[in-house]
N, C-alpha and C positions, 0 to 999 in steps of 0.2 A: 684584413680579414682571417679569421682563425681557420685551421684545417677542417674543424668541425663544421663551420658555416659554409665553407667550400663544398664539403661533402653533402650538406643539406640542399644548397642551391643546385648541385649537380643531380641529386636525386629528384628534386622537384623539376628540373629540366627534362630528365629522363621520363618522369610521369607524363609531362605534357607531350613529349615526343610520342610515347606509347599510346595516349589517347587519340592523338592525331593519326597515328598508324592504324589503329583500329577503325577509326572512322573512314579512312581512305580505302582500307581493305574490305570492311563489312558494310558501310552505309553509302559510300559515294557511288553513284551511277554515272557511267561514262557514256557518251553518245554512241550509238550503234555503229556509226561511221568508223570508229577507230577499233573496233573489236578484233578485226582480223590483222591489225598492224604490228610491226615490230617483232616478228617471229624469232629473231636473233637474240632477243634479251635474255633467255636462259642461259645461252653460251656465254654471252657478255658477263652475266652475273657469276657463272663459274669461273671465268678468268679473273674477275675482281676478286672473288674469294681465294683462288689460288695465288694471286699476287700479294693479297693481305697475308695470307699464311707464310709465304716465302719471305716477305719483308719482316714480319714479326720474328721468325726464326732467325733470319740474318741480323736484325737488330739486337737480339739476345746474344748471339755470336759476337758481334761488335763490341757490346758493352763489356763482355767477359774478357775480351782482348784489350780492354782499356781505350777503345777508339770511340770517344764520346761523340765527336761530330758525325761520324759514319752511322753510330746508333741513332742519333737524332734524325738523320736523313732517312734511314730506313723506317723508323717509326712514323715519320710523316708520310712516307710512301704508304705504309700500312693504313694509316689513318684515311688518306685520300681513296685508297682502293676500297676500303670498307664503306666509305660514304658513297662512292660511285655504285657500289652493290646496292646499298639501301635505296638509292634513287632508281636503279634498274629494277630491283625486286618490286618496289611499290608500283612502278609503272606497269610491269608485266602482271602483277596481281590485279591491279585495276582493270586491265584490258581483259584478262583472261580467267580471273579466279583461281581456285585451288586447282592443281594438277593432279588427277587420280593416279594412285599407284595400282598397277594392274598385275603385279606379281602375286604368287599364291605360295602356300605352304610356309615352310620355316623362314624363307627369305623375306616374307611379308612381316613376320615378327621382328626379324633383324632391322628391316627398313624402319619400322615404326619405332623401335627401341632408339635408333640413331636420330630420327626425326624428332621425337619428344625430348631427348636429352639436348639436341641442338636448339630447339625452340626455347626451352627453359634457360640454357646458358646464355642464349643470345639475349634473353631479358636480363640476365645478370651482367652481361658484358657491357652494355652501354654506360651505366653509372661508373663501373670500374674503369673503363677507357676514359670517360671524361675527367674523372678525379686524377688518374695518372697523368693525362696530358696537362690538366691544369696545374698540378704540382710542378711539373717540369718547367712549364711556361713561367711559372712564378719563381722558379730556381729554389724550390723547396725540396731539394733532392733526397733528404732523409725520408720525408713523407712519400716522395715519389717511389723511392726504392721499396719501402714497406708494402705499398699497394700494388706495385708492378709485379711483386712476387706472385700475387693472386691473379693479376690481370692477364699477364702473358699466357699462362696455360689455358685459361678460359677463352681468350681471343683466338689462340691458335686452334683449340678444339673446335670452336664455332666455324672458323674459316675452313678448316679441313673437312668437317662434316658436311659444310655447305657444298663442297665439291663432290663429296661422296653421294649426297642427296641428288645432285644434278646427275651424276653418273647412273644411279638407280632409275631416275625418272626418264632420262634422255638417251641412255646408252643400252643398259641392260633390258630394261622393260618400257620402251618408249610407248606413251599412250597416243592414241590418235587425235586426242585433244591437245591443242597448244597448251 
């Protein structure tokens, strides 16, 4: 399969995932019984994002040191942490919906600038990550390196800003709503 075909398949897979996410977030109704459950999920999600950011940064450091196996292990850890975040995020959002931001003034503008850039780049990150991982798994390291130069800063930004958003919502301006 050509690199272009792999990219098309990964873009199609990303589109299917995004459609499923939108359905889960905005159309799926959960039984009332579960609405008060799992209040620890936002903290779990922040921990997953922090783990992912740390693993991506460590993976970049390892590859720059020529430690390919350590790089691979770090990137697998980043992938698993990001996948765990996604499951936790979807579960929390399905249970509780959007968490309102109650901050006012300039901090509100800062929060929404971070949130909007986070959401947009999270949408870009998935196909980039899928392509980068696919090329590595297929041992197409030249293609892997080319796309990884774009993937890692986006992935790192999305993971770090995920923690920043959690901090805004749960520490600085905690909402009475889960």
